[in-house]
C-alpha positions in Angstrom: 107.9 116.7 107.1 108.5 117.9 103.6 110.6 121.1 103.5 110.6 122.8 100.0 113.5 125.1 101.2 115.7 122.1 102.1 118.8 121.2 100.1 117.5 117.6 99.7 115.2 117.0 96.7 111.5 116.8 97.5 111.2 113.2 96.1 113.9 112.1 98.4 112.3 113.7 101.4 109.0 111.9 100.5 110.9 108.6 100.1 112.4 109.2 103.5 109.0 109.7 105.1 107.6 106.5 103.5 110.7 104.5 104.4 110.4 105.7 108.0 106.7 104.6 108.1 107.7 101.2 106.8 110.6 100.8 109.3 108.4 101.9 112.2 105.6 99.4 111.2 103.1 102.1 110.4 103.0 100.6 106.9 103.2 96.9 107.4 104.3 94.2 104.9 101.7 93.7 102.2 99.9 96.8 103.2 98.9 99.2 100.5 100.9 102.5 100.3 98.7 105.6 100.1 97.9 106.6 96.5 99.9 109.1 94.6 97.1 111.6 94.9 97.0 111.3 98.7 100.7 112.4 98.8 100.1 115.1 96.3 97.3 116.5 98.4 98.8 115.9 101.8 102.2 117.5 101.0 101.4 119.8 98.1 103.8 117.9 95.8 103.5 117.3 92.0 102.6 113.9 90.7 106.1 113.6 89.1 107.7 114.2 92.5 105.6 111.5 94.1 106.3 109.1 91.2 110.0 109.7 91.6 109.8 108.9 95.3 107.9 105.7 94.6 110.4 104.7 91.9 113.2 105.2 94.4 111.4 103.0 97.0 110.8 100.3 94.3 114.5 100.3 93.4 115.4 99.8 97.0 113.0 96.8 97.2 110.8 98.4 99.8 107.6 98.5 97.8 106.1 96.7 94.8 103.7 98.2 92.4 100.8 96.3 90.8 97.8 97.3 88.7 96.0 98.1 92.0 98.7 100.4 93.4 101.8 100.1 95.5 102.3 97.7 98.5 104.9 97.4 101.1 107.0 94.4 100.1 106.1 91.3 102.1 108.8 89.3 103.7 109.2 85.9 102.2 110.4 82.7 103.8 114.0 82.1 103.2 116.0 79.0 102.3 119.6 78.5 103.4 122.5 77.8 101.2 125.8 76.8 102.7 128.9 78.0 100.9 131.3 75.2 100.0 135.1 75.5 100.2 136.3 77.6 97.3 133.0 79.4 96.6 133.0 83.2 96.7 129.8 85.1 97.4 129.0 88.6 96.1 125.8 90.5 96.0 124.6 92.9 93.3 121.5 94.2 91.4 120.6 91.8 88.6 120.3 92.8 84.9 116.7 92.8 83.5 117.4 89.4 81.9 118.6 88.0 85.2 115.6 89.4 87.0 113.3 87.4 84.6 115.5 84.3 85.0 115.4 84.2 88.8 111.9 85.7 89.1 112.5 88.9 91.1 111.1 92.3 90.8 113.0 95.5 90.2 114.9 96.5 93.4 115.7 93.0 94.6 119.4 92.1 94.7 120.8 88.7 93.9 123.5 86.7 95.5 126.1 85.5 93.1 128.0 82.3 94.1 131.2 81.8 92.1 133.2 78.6 91.9 136.2 78.3 89.7 135.4 76.5 86.4 131.6 76.8 86.8 128.9 79.2 85.8 128.0 81.7 88.5 124.9 80.7 90.5 122.3 83.4 91.0 120.0 83.4 94.0 117.3 86.0 94.8 118.5 87.7 98.0 115.0 88.1 99.3 114.5 84.3 99.4 117.9 83.0 100.4 120.3 83.4 103.3 123.9 82.3 103.0 126.1 80.8 105.6 129.6 79.4 105.7 130.6 76.1 107.1 
């Protein structure tokens, strides 16, 4: 429930509620998230508060927003990459240019595979899993 008297900001409380609905399967992958107005009316929140909550969930990669509204992000099939000897894996959020290059939406991290003397290799973390030998 949303508690206006709580120390936690309202937008974070709403994001927690939606995140919980996603994790419990009440909002399934590819299912439409209720409209902003629904949350405004249900919880007595401002549109700005609801928009901030949705932006937070987008940045976490839990939802995607299209011209028709927001949807719970669908799981995609993953490919596997095996790290070779000497390769080092890190994960981070991509820059806007990198997002375009690897074709991911805001909120989706990338794996960065570094090998000495080579350009880093970027892989969308929502489409790849990494294993060692």
